[in-house]
C-alpha positions in Angstrom: 0.0 0.0 0.0 1.8 3.1 -1.3 -1.0 5.6 -1.0 -0.9 6.2 2.8 2.8 7.1 2.5 1.9 10.0 0.2 -0.7 11.5 2.6 0.1 14.6 4.6 0.9 14.2 8.3 -2.4 15.7 9.2 -4.4 13.1 7.3 -2.1 10.4 8.5 -2.7 11.3 12.1 -6.5 11.6 11.5 -6.5 8.3 9.7 -4.6 6.6 12.5 -6.9 8.0 15.2 -10.0 7.1 13.2 -8.8 3.6 12.4 -7.8 3.0 16.1 -11.2 4.1 17.3 -13.0 2.1 14.6 -11.1 -1.1 15.5 -11.8 -0.6 19.2 -15.5 -0.1 18.5 -15.6 -3.0 16.2 -14.0 -5.3 18.7 -16.4 -4.1 21.4 -19.4 -4.6 19.0 -18.2 -8.1 18.1 -17.8 -8.9 21.8 -21.3 -7.6 22.5 -22.9 -9.4 19.7 -21.2 -12.6 20.6 -22.2 -12.3 24.2 -25.8 -11.5 23.2 -25.9 -14.5 20.8 -24.6 -16.9 23.4 -26.9 -15.5 26.1 -30.0 -15.8 23.9 -29.2 -19.5 23.1 -28.7 -20.2 26.7 -32.0 -18.6 27.6 -33.7 -20.6 24.8 -32.3 -23.8 26.1 -33.5 -23.0 29.7 -37.0 -22.2 28.4 -37.2 -25.4 26.4 -36.0 -27.3 29.5 -38.8 -25.9 31.6 -41.5 -26.6 29.0 -40.2 -30.1 28.3 -40.2 -31.0 32.0 -43.9 -29.9 32.3 -45.0 -31.6 29.2 -43.1 -34.8 30.1 -44.6 -34.9 33.5 -48.2 -34.4 32.2 -47.9 -36.8 29.3 -46.3 -39.7 31.1 -49.8 -41.1 32.2 -51.3 -40.7 28.7 -48.3 -42.4 27.2 -48.4 -45.3 29.7 -52.2 -45.8 29.0 -51.7 -45.5 25.3 -54.0 -42.5 25.0 -52.7 -40.4 22.1 -55.6 -37.9 22.3 -54.7 -37.0 25.8 -51.1 -36.6 24.8 -52.1 -34.4 21.9 -54.2 -32.2 24.2 -51.2 -31.8 26.4 -49.0 -30.8 23.5 -51.6 -28.3 22.3 -50.5 -26.1 25.2 -47.5 -25.2 23.1 -49.7 -22.9 21.1 -48.9 -20.2 23.5 -45.2 -20.5 22.7 -44.8 -18.9 19.3 -41.2 -19.8 19.0 -42.0 -23.6 19.3 -42.4 -25.0 15.8 -43.4 -28.5 16.8 -43.6 -31.0 19.6 -43.6 -34.8 19.3 -43.9 -37.7 21.7 -42.2 -40.9 20.8 -42.7 -44.2 22.6 -39.9 -46.5 23.8 -39.7 -48.1 20.3 -39.2 -44.7 18.6 -42.6 -44.6 17.1 -44.5 -41.3 16.9 -47.2 -41.3 19.6 -48.5 -37.7 19.5 -47.5 -34.4 17.9 -48.1 -30.7 17.7 -47.1 -28.6 14.7 -47.5 -24.8 14.6 -50.1 -23.9 11.9 -47.8 -21.7 9.9 -45.0 -24.2 9.9 -44.1 -26.0 6.7 -44.2 -29.8 6.6 -41.5 -31.2 8.8 -39.9 -34.6 8.4 -40.7 -37.1 11.1 -37.6 -39.0 12.2 -37.1 -41.1 15.3 -35.2 -39.4 18.1 -31.4 -40.0 18.1 -31.0 -39.3 21.8 -33.2 -39.1 24.9 -31.6 -36.1 26.5 -29.8 -33.0 25.2 -30.1 -30.5 22.4 -28.5 -29.5 19.2 -28.7 -26.5 16.8 -29.6 -27.1 13.2 -29.4 -23.9 11.1 -32.1 -21.6 12.3 -33.7 -24.2 14.7 -32.8 -25.9 17.9 -33.9 -29.5 18.7 -34.5 -30.3 22.3 -34.7 -34.0 23.6 -36.2 -34.9 27.0 -36.9 -38.3 28.3 -40.5 -39.2 29.6 -40.1 -41.1 32.9 -42.7 -43.0 34.9 -41.9 -44.8 38.1 -38.2 -44.4 37.4 -38.5 -45.9 33.9 -38.1 -44.2 30.6 -41.2 -44.8 28.6 -40.7 -42.3 25.8 -39.0 -39.2 24.4 -40.3 -35.7 24.0 -38.8 -33.8 21.0 -39.3 -30.0 20.8 -38.3 -28.0 17.8 -37.9 -24.2 18.3 -37.0 -21.6 15.7 -34.5 -18.7 16.3 -36.5 -15.9 14.7 -36.4 -13.9 17.8 -32.6 -14.3 18.0 -32.4 -13.1 14.3 -34.6 -10.1 15.0 -32.7 -9.2 18.1 -29.4 -9.6 16.2 -30.6 -7.3 13.4 -31.8 -4.7 15.8 -28.6 -5.0 17.9 -26.4 -4.8 14.8 -28.3 -1.8 13.5 -27.8 -0.1 16.9 -24.1 -1.0 16.9 -23.6 0.3 13.4 -25.3 3.6 14.1 -23.3 3.8 17.3 -20.1 3.1 15.5 -20.8 5.6 12.8 -21.6 8.2 15.3 -18.5 7.4 17.3 -16.4 7.4 14.2 -17.7 10.9 13.3 -17.0 12.1 16.8 -13.5 10.5 16.6 -12.8 12.3 13.3 -13.9 15.6 14.7 -11.8 15.1 17.8 -8.9 13.8 15.8 -9.1 16.8 13.4 -8.6 19.1 16.4 -6.2 17.0 18.5 -3.8 16.1 15.6 -3.0 19.8 15.2 -1.0 19.5 18.4 1.5 17.3 16.5 0.9 18.2 12.9 1.1 22.0 13.2 4.7 22.0 14.5 5.8 19.4 12.0 4.1 21.2 9.1 5.7 24.4 10.2 9.1 22.7 10.3 8.5 21.2 6.8 7.5 24.6 5.5 10.6 26.3 6.8 12.8 23.4 5.5 11.1 23.7 2.1 11.8 27.5 2.0 15.4 27.0 3.1 16.0 24.4 0.4 14.2 26.4 -2.3 15.5 29.9 -1.5 18.9 29.0 -0.1 18.0 31.4 2.8 19.7 30.0 5.8 18.6 32.9 8.0 15.1 31.3 8.4 14.2 29.6 11.8 11.4 27.5 13.1 9.3 29.3 15.8 7.1 28.0 18.6 9.2 25.3 20.2 8.0 22.9 22.9 9.7 20.6 25.4 8.8 17.3 23.7 10.6 15.4 21.0 9.2 17.7 18.3 10.6 20.6 20.2 13.9 18.9 20.3 13.7 18.2 16.6 12.9 21.9 15.9 15.8 23.0 18.1 18.2 20.7 16.4 17.0 21.9 13.0 17.6 25.6 13.9 21.1 24.7 15.2 21.8 22.8 12.0 20.6 25.7 9.8 22.7 28.1 11.9 25.8 26.0 11.3 25.0 25.8 7.6 24.5 29.6 7.5 27.9 30.1 9.2 29.6 27.7 6.8 27.8 29.2 3.8 29.0 32.7 4.9 32.6 31.4 5.2 32.3 29.6 1.9 31.0 32.7 0.2 33.7 34.8 1.7 36.3 32.2 0.7 34.8 32.0 -2.8 34.9 35.8 -3.1 38.5 35.9 -2.1 39.3 33.1 -4.5 37.5 34.8 -7.4 39.1 38.2 -6.6 42.5 36.5 -6.7 41.9 34.2 -9.7 40.3 36.9 -11.8 42.8 39.6 -10.9 46.1 37.8 -11.6 47.3 37.6 -15.1 48.2 33.9 -14.7 45.7 31.2 -15.7 44.3 29.3 -12.7 42.5 26.1 -13.6 40.8 23.1 -11.9 39.9 19.9 -13.7 38.7 16.4 -12.8 41.1 13.5 -12.6 40.3 12.0 -16.0 40.8 15.4 -17.6 37.4 15.2 -19.3 35.9 18.3 -17.6 37.3 21.7 -16.7 35.7 22.8 -13.4 37.1 26.3 -13.4 39.5 28.4 -15.5 40.3 32.1 -14.7 39.8 34.9 -17.3 43.6 35.0 -17.9 43.0 32.0 -20.3 41.3 34.3 -22.8 44.2 36.8 -22.6 47.0 34.3 -22.9 45.6 31.5 -25.1 43.4 33.9 -27.2 40.5 31.4 -26.8 37.3 31.8 -24.8 36.7 30.2 -21.4 33.4 29.0 -22.7 35.1 26.9 -25.4 37.3 25.3 -22.7 34.3 24.5 -20.5 32.5 23.0 -23.5 35.6 21.0 -24.6 38.2 20.2 -22.0 40.7 19.3 -24.8 40.6 22.8 -26.3 43.8 23.9 -24.6 45.7 21.0 -26.1 45.0 22.0 -29.6 46.9 25.2 -29.0 50.1 23.5 -28.0 52.9 23.7 -30.5 53.2 20.5 -32.5 56.8 20.0 -31.5 55.9 20.2 -27.8 52.4 18.5 -27.7 53.5 14.9 -27.3 55.9 15.7 -24.5 53.4 17.9 -22.6 50.5 15.5 -22.9 52.7 12.6 -21.7 53.8 14.7 -18.7 50.2 15.7 -17.9 49.2 12.0 -17.7 52.1 10.8 -15.8 53.2 13.7 -13.5 50.1 15.7 -12.5 48.8 13.1 -10.1 52.1 13.0 -8.3 52.5 16.8 -8.2 55.7 16.7 -10.3 54.2 18.4 -13.3 56.2 21.5 -14.2 56.4 22.0 -18.0 57.5 24.8 -20.3 56.0 24.7 -23.8 54.9 26.8 -26.7 51.3 27.6 -27.7 50.0 28.9 -31.0 47.3 31.6 -30.7 44.5 31.9 -33.2 46.3 34.9 -34.8 49.4 32.7 -35.4 51.6 34.3 -32.7 53.6 32.0 -30.4 53.9 32.3 -26.7 55.9 30.4 -24.1 53.9 28.9 -21.2 55.1 27.5 -17.8 52.4 25.2 -16.5 52.4 23.6 -13.1 49.8 21.2 -11.6 49.1 19.7 -8.2 46.7 16.9 -7.0 43.8 17.5 -4.7 42.8 14.7 -2.4 39.4 13.9 -0.7 38.9 12.9 2.9 39.8 9.3 2.1 43.2 10.5 0.6 42.2 9.7 -3.0 43.1 12.2 -5.7 39.9 13.5 -7.3 40.9 16.8 -8.8 43.8 18.5 -10.4 44.6 22.2 -9.9 47.2 24.2 -11.8 48.5 27.5 -12.7 49.9 28.5 -16.1 51.8 31.7 -16.7 53.0 33.5 -19.9 56.8 33.4 -19.8 57.3 34.7 -23.4 59.0 37.9 -22.1 61.3 35.9 -19.8 62.2 33.6 -22.7 62.9 36.5 -24.9 65.0 38.1 -22.2 66.9 34.8 -21.7 67.5 34.5 -25.4 68.8 38.0 -25.6 70.9 37.4 -22.4 72.5 34.4 -24.0 73.1 36.3 -27.2 74.8 39.1 -25.2 76.7 36.5 -23.2 77.9 34.7 -26.3 78.8 38.0 -27.9 80.7 39.2 -24.9 82.5 35.9 -24.6 83.5 36.2 -28.2 84.7 39.7 -27.7 86.6 38.9 -24.5 88.1 35.8 -26.2 89.1 37.9 -29.2 90.6 40.6 -27.0 92.6 37.9 -25.2 93.8 36.4 -28.4 94.5 39.7 -30.2 95.5 41.8 -27.3 96.8 40.1 -24.2 98.3 37.2 -26.0 100.2 39.5 -28.3 101.5 41.5 -25.4 102.5 38.4 -23.6 104.3 37.2 -26.8 106.2 40.5 -26.9 107.1 40.2 -23.2 108.3 36.6 -23.7 110.4 37.8 -26.7 112.0 40.5 -24.6 112.6 38.1 -21.8 114.4 35.8 -24.2 116.6 38.6 -25.5 117.4 39.6 -21.9 118.4 36.0 -21.1 120.8 36.0 -24.1 122.3 39.4 -23.0 122.8 38.2 -19.4 124.3 34.9 -20.4 127.7 36.6 -21.0 127.6 38.7 -17.8 125.9 36.7 -15.0 124.7 33.1 -14.9 122.1 33.7 -12.2 120.4 36.6 -13.9 120.3 34.6 -17.2 118.5 31.7 -15.4 116.0 34.1 -13.9 115.4 35.7 -17.3 114.9 32.2 -18.8 112.4 31.3 -16.0 110.5 34.6 -16.8 110.3 33.6 -20.5 109.1 30.1 -19.6 106.3 31.6 -17.3 105.3 34.0 -20.0 105.1 31.2 -22.6 102.9 29.2 -20.2 100.7 32.2 -19.7 100.5 32.6 -23.4 99.3 29.0 -23.8 96.7 29.4 -21.0 95.4 32.7 -22.5 95.1 31.1 -25.9 93.2 28.1 -24.5 90.9 30.5 -22.6 90.4 32.6 -25.7 89.5 29.5 -27.7 87.0 28.5 -25.0 85.4 31.9 -25.0 85.6 32.4 -28.8 85.7 29.1 -30.7 87.1 30.3 -33.9 86.9 26.9 -35.5 83.2 26.8 -34.9 82.7 29.6 -37.4 85.5 28.6 -39.8 85.4 24.8 -39.8 82.0 23.8 -38.1 80.8 22.1 -35.0 82.8 18.9 -35.3 86.1 20.8 -35.6 85.2 22.9 -32.6 84.4 19.8 -30.5 87.7 18.2 -31.5 89.5 21.4 -30.4 87.5 21.4 -27.1 88.5 17.7 -26.4 92.2 18.5 -27.2 92.3 21.5 -24.8 90.6 19.5 -22.0 93.1 16.6 -22.4 96.0 19.0 -22.4 94.8 21.1 -19.5 93.2 18.5 -17.1 95.2 15.4 -18.1 91.8 13.6 -18.5 91.3 11.6 -21.7 88.7 13.4 -23.7 87.6 12.0 -27.1 85.2 12.8 -29.8 83.1 10.2 -31.6 81.3 11.0 -34.9 80.4 7.7 -36.7 78.1 9.5 -39.1 78.5 13.1 -40.3 76.0 15.6 -38.9 75.8 18.7 -40.9 74.7 21.8 -38.9 74.9 24.9 -41.0 73.0 27.2 -38.7 75.6 29.2 -36.7 73.3 29.9 -33.7 72.3 26.2 -33.4 75.9 25.1 -33.7 76.8 27.6 -30.9 74.1 26.3 -28.6 75.3 22.7 -29.1 78.9 23.6 -28.6 78.1 25.5 -25.3 76.0 22.5 -24.1 79.0 20.2 -24.8 81.4 22.6 -23.2 79.2 22.9 -20.0 78.8 19.2 -19.7 82.5 18.6 -20.2 83.4 21.2 -17.6 81.0 19.6 -15.1 82.6 16.2 -15.7 86.0 17.7 -15.1 85.1 19.6 -12.0 82.6 17.4 -10.2 82.5 13.9 -11.6 86.1 12.8 -10.8 86.2 11.2 -14.3 89.1 9.6 -16.0 87.6 9.5 -19.5 85.1 11.8 -21.3 83.5 11.0 -24.6 81.8 13.6 -26.8 79.4 11.8 -29.2 77.8 13.5 -32.2 75.6 11.3 -34.4 72.1 10.0 -35.2 69.7 8.2 -32.8 66.4 6.8 -33.9 66.1 9.2 -36.8 67.1 12.3 -34.8 70.5 13.9 -34.3 72.1 13.5 -30.9 74.9 15.2 -29.0 75.9 13.5 -25.8 78.7 13.8 -23.3 79.4 10.8 -21.1 82.0 10.1 -18.4 83.1 7.3 -16.1 82.9 9.4 -12.9 80.8 9.1 -9.8 77.4 9.6 -11.6 74.8 12.3 -11.4 73.6 13.8 -8.1 70.6 12.1 -6.5 68.3 15.2 -6.9 69.5 16.5 -10.3 66.0 17.2 -11.5 64.9 18.8 -8.3 67.9 21.0 -7.7 68.9 22.3 -11.0 71.9 24.6 -11.0 72.4 27.6 -13.3 74.5 25.5 -15.7 71.8 22.9 -16.2 69.1 25.5 -16.6 71.2 27.2 -19.3 71.7 23.8 -21.1 68.0 23.2 -20.9 67.3 26.6 -22.4 69.8 26.2 -25.1 68.3 22.8 -26.0 64.8 24.3 -26.1 66.0 27.1 -28.4 66.9 24.5 -31.1 63.7 22.5 -30.4 65.6 19.7 -28.7 65.2 17.7 -25.5 67.9 17.6 -22.8 68.3 14.5 -20.6 70.7 13.9 -17.7 71.1 10.5 -16.1 73.4 7.6 -15.3 75.4 6.0 -18.1 75.0 2.3 -19.1 78.4 1.5 -17.5 78.3 4.1 -14.7 79.1 7.7 -14.6 76.9 10.4 -16.1 75.5 11.0 -19.6 74.2 14.3 -20.8 72.3 14.1 -24.1 70.6 16.6 -26.3 68.3 15.1 -29.0 67.1 17.4 -31.8 65.5 17.2 -35.2 67.7 18.4 -38.0 64.7 19.0 -40.3 62.9 21.3 -37.7 66.2 22.9 -36.9 66.6 23.9 -40.6 63.0 25.2 -40.7 63.4 27.2 -37.5 
């Protein structure tokens, strides 16, 4: 039965009270009717017993003298008993001796008595058996049949009275219930009304009035306290959301929130439209919209990092995007996981900033650095080295002049000439490092060979160059970046790795060009990726300038290997 559950509490209470009253009245009526029915049957049996005793006593003599007329006269006295249908006297052999039948009764079957004492009810009649005794001997049986019309009439009248009484009582119960149920229903309905308004209008300032000291009052008090707590939290949440929006919508960076599968962007700040040149609505409609703007050369790397590193909080990528107008911007994108109460990651938050200006500044700084290094190297080679050569020549002449005069002064002059020659060699090596002339005249491979020779001569560490296949790099800027990467990696191996052998490799790897520097030293630091020094950052930047990817890790046989993999085709295009 589903319909009672959908009734209002007022009707439920009224229905409960009415049903309870009805059941109580019905049980009382059934008990009364049952008692009346049993009492009537008992009275009927008592009446028949008294009549049977009188008739039996009077008809004993007639039965003993075989006088059926006298017996019939005695039975005719039953005419005064309207409820008696018939009366029959049977002799000891069970033959009918005399009888009386009420005139309006239908023909009744005559059957010998089945017992001499007792009674039984058959439908709407009762059969009463009584033995006729004379001188202590049973000489016959009296059988009286009585109908129960009076019982039926009394039952109908009583039932009618009970039905009227029940209906009247039910009406009174409904009227009383309609008034009394308000004691319970009104506070509950008031509570439901306020709850409905709170849920519909989101107005947590509403409260339930008219509290009592019973359970309903406790419920209303708890409801008010709950709404007050929700109101306080809602105010805090609104204030927090206001501060968040003020911060997110004021900063130029792009603040974003996405679900874990990256299928839905939950929030993105307005900076997205300024930096990406695309609308926030398009990103909300399609969470992959930002990926389409990533430069083709960076897309695979960035998407792989987004899948593998965002959940662990290690996502920190720099990449290029192509705006709808065709302009390119550099982006630094960082992301961090958000966990629920169970400690499971269910959202990703991140911040992306436009670092195009910084990248341009770094590029110009590197250009200035390279240019100044070249100028200083050239000044060393053309200026200081020439002066040192002149001083060494003078010291040699002085040694020759002093050889004929004083042996000690000649030895000192020779030592000065030797020191000046050593200084000339060091200055020339330093000038070659600052200004690799062979890089411009003979190309990258010749410059790397010169670098290896200088390292071997200066540090006494074996440094070799391997180039199994020729790699032609005609772009001067790209060749300079690659040379500086190799130079920085070799210097790190000499200073920090305690290496005994260094190999500079220039060749092809899986269809791409590769420049690598490997050593047999102590290996890379444990937190190279997390604690990048200036040298590593510059190598990374130089690698990104030529569209390459820099990797630092342990070598196959120990030590450290620094590799820069780049695409010759894209290098030529750029």
